[in-house]
N, C-alpha and C positions, 0 to 999 in steps of 0.2 A: 282777613278776607274769609267769609263763610264759604264752606264747601259742602254742598248737599250731596249725599249718597243715598241711593235707594236701598231698601231692604226687601229681598224677594219673598213673596208669599205664594205658596202653591195655589194654582187655580183648580178648583173642583169642577170637573166636566161630567155632567150627568147624562149618560147615554144608556139606552137599553135596546136589547135585541133578543129575540127569542130563539132558542135552539131550533134548528131546521128539522122539520118532520116530513117535508116533501121536496120534490125537485124544484129548486128556485134558481133563478138567474138574475143578474143585474147588469145595467149599463151605467157607466159613470161619465159625465160630461164636465169639462172645465172650460167655461166661456165658449160653449157650443162645440167644443172639440171632443170627440168620442175617445173613450179609453185613456184619458189623461188623468193621472192621480196627483200631479204637481202643477203649480201655476205660479209664475214669477210676476210680481206686481210692483211697479214703482210706488214707493211709500214714503211719506213724510212722517218721521217720528218726532213727537213733541213731548218734551219732559218739562213739567211745571211743578214748582214748589208750592205745596199747600199745607195748611195746618190742620192736624187731626188730633182729636182727644183720645187718649188711651182708654180702652174699655174699662169701666168701673173706677175711673179716676178723673179728677178735674185737670190733670196735667195735659197740656197741649204741646205737641211736638211737630216740627216740620217734617214733611214727607214729600216724596216725588211721585207725582201722578203722571202716567204715561198714556198718551192718546196717539192713535194711528189715523192718518188721512190717506186714503187710497187715491193714487193718481188715475187709475182706470177701474172699471167695474170688475168685481170678482164674483163669479157664480159657479158653484158646484151643483150639479143636478144628478140625482140618483134615481134611476127607474128600477124598482124592485118588482120582479115578476115571478109568481109561483103558480103551480097547477096541481090540484085545485086548492087554494089556501084561503079564499075569501068566502067559503061556505060555512055556515054555522055547524058545529061550534068552534071551528078553527079560526084562529086569528093570525093575520099576516103582519109582520113588523119589519121596519127598516130604520137604520140609524146611520148617521154620517158625522164623523169627527174630522175637524180641520185644525191643523196646528202649523206654527212657523216660529223660527228663532233666528235672531241675527245678533252679531257682536257689534255694538256701537256705543258711543258716548261713554267709553271706558268700561262698559259692562255688557249685560245680555238683556235683550228685549224679547219677550215671548208672547205669542198670541195663541189661544185655544178656544174653539167654539164647537158646539155639537147640536145636531137636530135629530129628533126621533119621532116616529109616528107608528101607531098600531091601528090596523083596520079592525073595526068592531065585529066583523063577520055578518053583517046584516044582508049582504048581497047573497044571491042564490043563483049563480050562473050555472051553465051546463058543465058537466065534469071535465069536458075537454077544452074548456075556455081558461085561458091564463089571466089571472088578476094582476094588474100592474099598479103598484103603489109608488107614486112620485114623491120625492123628498128634495127640497131645495134649500141651500144655504147660500145667501147672496148678500153683497154690499154694492151699492151704487158708487160710481166714480165721484170722489170728493167726500164720501161718507166718513164720519168720525166714529171710531170704535176704541174701546179701552184695551189696554195691554198691561203686561206685568214687566217691571224693570228690576233687574238684580244688579247691585253694585254699580249703579250709574253715578257718574260724576258730572256736574254741570258748573263747577267752579262757584263763583259768587253770584251767578245769574239766577233770576227767578224763572226764566223760561229759555230753553235752548232747543233747537230743532236740528235734524240731520236728514239729508236725502239719502235713501238707501233703496235697494231692490230686495224685497223679501220673497222667499220661496215657500209657498204654502203647500202642505201635503194633506191629502184627503184619504181617510180610511173608511170604506163603506161596509155595511153589513145588511144582509137580506135573508129572511127566513120566516118560518111559520110554526105554530104549535097548537096542540089540543089540550095542553096541561092547564087546567083551570086555575091552579094556584098562581100561575104566572100572569093571569089576565090583569090583575091589579098590582103587580109586582113593582117595587121601587128599586132603584139601582143601589149597590153597596156604596159605602162612603169610606175613603181613605182619611183617617183621622190624624195620622202622624207619620212623618218621614224623618228619620234621623241618620245622618246629619242632613240638614236642608241644602247644603252645598259641600263640594269636595275640592280639595287641592291634592293633586296626584303628581308624583315624580315618575319619570320614565322608568318602565320595567316594574313598577310597583303595582300592587292591587289594593283595593279598599272595599270596605263592607258598608252596606246601607240596609237599614231595617225599616220596613213599612208595616204599619198597623192599620187594619180596616175593620169596619163594622157593617152588619147587614140587619135591617129591622125585621125581615121575614125569617131570618135564621136559615137561609139557604146559601150561605157564603161558599163559593167554590174554592178548590185548591188554587193557590197562587201558581202562576206559570213557572215552569222549570227554568226557562231561559227568557231573557229579554234582549232582543237584538234587532230592534226596528231600524229602518234606514235613517242615517244621520245621528244615531245615538251610540253610546258606548255599549259593548256587550256586557251582560250581567248574567250570572249563573246562581240559581238558588242553592244555598248550602244548608238552610235550616228553615222549618216552618212550624207553626203551632196554631191550633184551632180550639175554640171552646166547644164543650159538648153540644150546646144548642146551635152551633154554627152561626152565632150572632157576632162573633169576634174572632179575629185571627191575625197572625203576624208572620212575616217571612224576612229572612236575611239573605241578601244577594252579595256575591263577590264580583266587584267591578274590575275589569282589566283595562290597562292602558292601551291605547290604539297602537297596532303594530306598524302602521304606515302613516305617512304624512306628518305634518308639523302644525296641526291645528292647535291653537292656544285655548280654545273654549269648546266644550262639548256638553251634551245632555245625557242623563240616564232617565229613561221613562219607565215608571212603575205602574202596574195595572192590578186592580182587584176586580174579579168577576163573581157573578152569582150563578146559580144553577139555571136561571132563566135567560142567561146570555147577556145580561146587562153588566155594565162596568163603570169604574171610576179610575182615573189615571192621574198621575202626578209626575212632573219633570223636575229633576234635580240638576242644577247647573254645576259643571265641573271645570275647574281651571287646571290646565295641563302644563307641567313644568318639565323642561328638557335639560339634560346636562350641557354645560358649556364645553367648548372645545378650544384648546390652545394650539395655535400653529406658529411656527417660526418663519419669519420672512426670509426667503433665500438671499435677500440683499444684506442680511446681517454680516458685519465685517469688522476688521480691525480699523480703528481710526487713531493713528499715532500709537500711544501706549495703552489705549483702552479698546476693549472689544464691545461693540455696540450690537446687542441682541434685540431685534425688533419683533414683538409678538402681536398677533391678532387673537383676541378672545371673542369667539362667536357664541351666541346663545339665541335660539329661536324666540325665547321669551322677551328679548329686547325689542322685538318687532311689535309686541303688544303693550309697550309702555304707554301709560303707566297703570294699566289694569291687566295683570297685577304689576305693582312696582317690583323691579328686579335690580339686584345689585350683586356684583361678584367681588369678593375680597381676594387680593393677590398678596402672595408672600414668596420670599426666596429662601430656600432651604438647601441643606447638603452642599454648602459652598466649600470648595477645595482650591487651594493655591491662589487665593486672592480675596479681594473684598468687592463690594458691589454697591450700586445705587439704583433703586427702583423708582422710575419716573412717577408712578402713582400706585397707590395700594388699593383703590376701589374703582371699579368700572360699574356705572349704573345707568339708569335711563337718562341721566343728565348729560352723559358724554359718550353716547353711542350713536351709530348711524348705520342704517340698513342691517340691524341685527348684530352688530359687532362693535367692539371698542379696541383700542390699541394701548400698548404699554412697552416701555423700553427698559432693559436692564443694562446698565453700564458696568462692565466688569473690569476691575483693576488687578492685573496679575501680580503675583509675588515673584520676585527675581529668582531665576534658576529653579523654579518649581514647575514641574511639567504636567502633573495630573490636574489640570485646570477644568473646573466645571461647576455647575449649579443646577438646581431644580426649581422651576417656577410652579407654584401651586395656586389653583383657583377654586374657591368655594363660594357657591351662591347662597341665597337666603334660606333655601330648603336643604342645605347640607350636601348638595351634589358636588362632587369633587373631580377635578381633572389635574394632571400634572404633566410637565414636559421637562425632560432631562436634557441639558445642553452640555455636551463635551466641547469645551472651547478649543478651537483648532490652534495649532502653533502660529505664532505671529510671523508673518512673512518678513524676511530680512530684506533690507534695502540699503543702498549706499546713496549718499547725498549728491554724488556727481560722478563723472567718469574718472577713471584712474589712468593717467597718461603722463608722458614725459618725452624729452628730446635728448639724445646723446649724439656723439660725433666720433668718427674714426677717420684716419688719413692713410693714404697710400704713400709709402716712403720709398726713397731710392733702394734698389735691391729687391723690389717687389714685396717689401714687408708692409704689414698693416699695423699701425700704431693707434692706441686708444687716445683720442684727443680729449674727450670729455665724457665721464660716466653721467648717470642721471639719478637724481633723487626724485622718486615718484611723488606726485602731489598727494598730500594726506587728505582723505575724505572721511566723513563721519559715518559710522555704521549705525543703522537703526534696527531695532530699538536700542537706545543708549542704555548703559548701565548693566547690560547682560555680559555673560562670560562667553567669549568666542574662541574658536580654534581656526587656524588658517592653514590650509594645505594646498599644494600645487595641483592645479587642474590640468589643462592642456599645456605642455611645456613650451618654453621659448625656443626660437631657432638660432638666434644670433648672440646669445648671452654667454659671457664667461662665468659670471656669478650673479646671484640675486638674493635678496632677503626681504622679509615683510614684517611689519609691525602688526599688532593685534588690536589694541584698544582703539586706536584710530588707524584705519587701514591706509598704509603707505608702504614704501619700499625703496630699495637701492638696487640699481641695475648697472652692470658693467658689461659693455659689449666685448665680444671675443676678438682677440688679436690674431686668431687663427682663421679668419675668414678667407675664403677662396679668392685669390687675386683676380681670377677670371670674373667672378661675381662682382668684385669691386670695379673692375674695368667696365663691365656692362653698365653698372649704375652710373659711372662717370661719363660714359659715352652717351647715355640717354639723358644726362642732366637730372637724374632721379634721386630718390632716397630709398633706404631700406626701411621696411615697416615690419616690426616684430609684434605679432598678436598672439597673446597667450592668456591664461586665466588662472585665478586662484579660487579655491572652494572655502567658503566661510560657513562654519557650523556653530549653532548655539548649543547650550547645555541640553536642550530638549530635542535635538536632532534636526531642527529646521536648517535647511541648507540653501546657500545662494552661490551661484557661480558668477564671479565678478570678472568681466573682461578687462584686459590691460593692453594698452597700445603704446609701444615705444617707437618713436621715429628716430632713425639713425641717419644723421647727416654724414655724407661721404665727401672727404676732401682729397685733393691731389696735391702732393708736395714733391713731386718728381719733375725737375725742369726738363724742357725739351732736349732731345738728343741731337747734337750737331753732327750730322753725317759728313758734310763737306764744309770746311771753313770758307770764308770769303777770300777771293783771290785779288791780288793787286792788278791794277789795270794801267797800261802805258799806251798812250795814243799820240799820233802825230798832230802837231798844232795846226788848227784850221783857221787861225786868225780871229775866231769868234768865241773863244773861250771853251770850245768843244762841249757846249751845253747839251747837245743831243746825245753825244757819246756818254756824258756823265749821267743823264737821265736814264738811258738804257741800262747802264751798269747798276744804278741804284734799283731799278725795277726788278732785276734778277738777284737782288741782295748780294751783289758782288760775286755771284756764282755759288753762294752758300746754300746748303740743303740741310733741313732739320725736321725731325718727327717728334710729335707730342707723345707723352706717356699714354698707353692704352689707345694709341692711334687717335688721340684727341687732335682736333684742328688747332693750327697755330696761326699767329699773326706776326707780321714783321714791322719793325720800325727802324729808323737809323738816326744817328747823330753825326752831323757833318762838322769836322774840325775846321780850324782856320786854314786858309790857303797859304802855302809857303812858296812865294814867287821865286822864279829863277831868271834866266836871261830872256829878254824879249817877252813874249806872251806865254812862256812856259812856266811850270810850277808843279807843286805837289799838294794834295789835300787828303788828310786822313779821315776815314769814315768808320764809325762803330755801328754794326748791325745788331739789333736786339730782336730775338724771337721769343714769343710769349704764348702760353695757353690761357684758357678762360679762368683758370684759378689763380692767375698772377705769377706763375712760375716763369723765369726768364733764363735764356742762355745768350751770350754775346760772342761776336767775332769781329775782328778789325781787319781792314785792308786800306790801301792807298790808291788814289787815282792820280796818275802823273801825265803831264803834257810835255812832250819833247819837240825840239826843232832840229831836224837833220837836213832840211832842204835849203840850198843856197839861194841867194837873191836872184831875181831876174834882171839882166843888164841890157840896156838899150844904147847902142853906140851911135855917135854922130856920123853924118855922111863924110866920105873922103873929100878933101879940098886941095886946091892948088893955089899957091901964093906967089907973089913976085919975088924975084931974087932979092935977097937981103930983107924981105918983108917979115913981119911978126908971125911966129908959129905957136904962140901959147894958146891954151884951150879957150881963152877968152875971145881969140880971133878965129880959131878953127872949129869951136863947138865942144860943149861938154857932153859926156855920157850921162845917162840916168839909170837908177836902179830901184827895184821894188821887192819887198819881202812880206809875206802874209803874217808872219809871226813877229815882225819887228814893228812896234808902234811908231818908231822913228825911221827916217830913211837910212838905208845902209850907208856906211862910209865908202867914199870913192878914192881911188889912187891910180896914178898912171906912170908909165915909164916909156922913154923914147929910145929908139935905136936908129942911127943915121946910116945912109949908104950914098956915096958920091954918084952924081948923075953923068951923063955923057958930054956935057959941056961945062966950061968953067962956071963956077958958082952954082951949078945945079946940084940939088940935094934931095934924096928920098928919105923921108922920116916915117918910121913905123911906130905908132903910139899904142901901147898896151894898157887897157883900162882894167882895174880890179875893184869889185864891189864886195864888201864884207858886212854881214848882219850882226845883230847883237850877240848871237850865240857863236860867232866865229865862222859861220859858213860863208865861203867866198865863191865868187864867180869871176 
């Protein structure tokens, strides 16, 4: 692809003005607005590739021709008034120079124009009348004018346009003279400027030499300073003139601007003659600023690597690609490690908003603590910036919590026994491969002894057997556990420290059986003929009268085991019962008692009515009636027996028989 770039050619602007000899004043209008020296006009810049022959050669080369099309009218009007300056032999002169410059199409487009006029002095007004000499420089809206392009780039296109707003500045001059040698004077001519363009680094100075000629031999001294608005300041450090004042040269020292970050500027050089006429030339300047390295505060360790994220900012990146800018990166002064640089060049291809990014991945050396490196950035003009990074110590981490579970038990006699010590879970220390030391941080409260390993953090914890029984009782009564929280301090060889919390949960068991205060008592009840179930239930409900207390005043529960019934006479008998008292830890105490039913009550006897029988008649119970008997505790009827006793009556064969009945139950109780 062909790329067309323009080559700047200085524009010769011929203006002339005569040294003032009388009181003169002027008014300057920009688009009818008074006292305005600048005017902003929307402008279309068109760059077109044309073919031109080199002077004195048949060689034809492509060149870029620049044309401006004004969006609105541009008019500067100068009214030059002097008193009295339009009377013979005085001549009144006015000049107006208009210039503009804009950075576009990768380079600089400049416009310069001038108008001048001299009154020939044929008028002869009264001495108190002011002569007004008007001077107009104007372009209608849509007008096409030529301009100069420097370092323009339009790619492979034959025509490229850009919409911009150009700011035009006008410099007026108004004066009069009686010097006849100046009546036909021509302006001096700048014949050479070296160099024709400048590249300047920040804080640097550069020199420009201008050479001018004057046909009349009245070349004036070059100005001591050049500091026009919108241009770089320049100070004359040397000048030379021919004896006939037809030729002269001056060298100016150009200073870099102290403020702002403009990427392009101009130096305007002027040659004057003794009649007040001049020629000027503008030199385009490209300004180069030093890059700046900043470290992203989010830079951090990522596992075993330290990720250092950098931003490299350079105002010249905003002007890509005119000029093209590139910054070379390198890492130096590396200590205690190796590195990887993500990219070694930041250029116009990989920047945004005036900056680019790079990352240094630092791999540390084991047990080496003076870790660091320096990032260096050098641009195409040799401007240098460095940033020293002292790599911080790697933060220590553990891969998980350090914890475990142990157990102790309350034993008879209020002693505490260690049921189970704990081996603390092993967790990995990060970064791995380093040398660590482990010391106790906050101490444990309930430990008899403890120890810790180093390579992989773990430990062994033995609870104390000297724990306060009151504390144990409190834990048991609340159904709780003991929690021992303490810590260890882990340090690496470089002094990085991490406090690792440790949690040991101590389960508390009770192995003391309930204390039997009162054993169960035997019960003896009178037979009720119903098996005495109510009495038995009541006796069981009060645990046979037994009383027991759990260790540490723990609540207890009762159970019983009823043995087989041992029957006796009738409905009596004996039954053995085992009472079991337990706490919630499964500890038990037992007591035994018996429940006995006795029968001490005789049967109830019901006798037959008294009877009288005939003499010599039958007197057996079958004829006289049987007695009946009942007993609550005898499932069978009580046995009956009788005995008779006779007594003679008052007449022969009369007899009184007294019959005694006896009822006996199964237990031998008689009535």
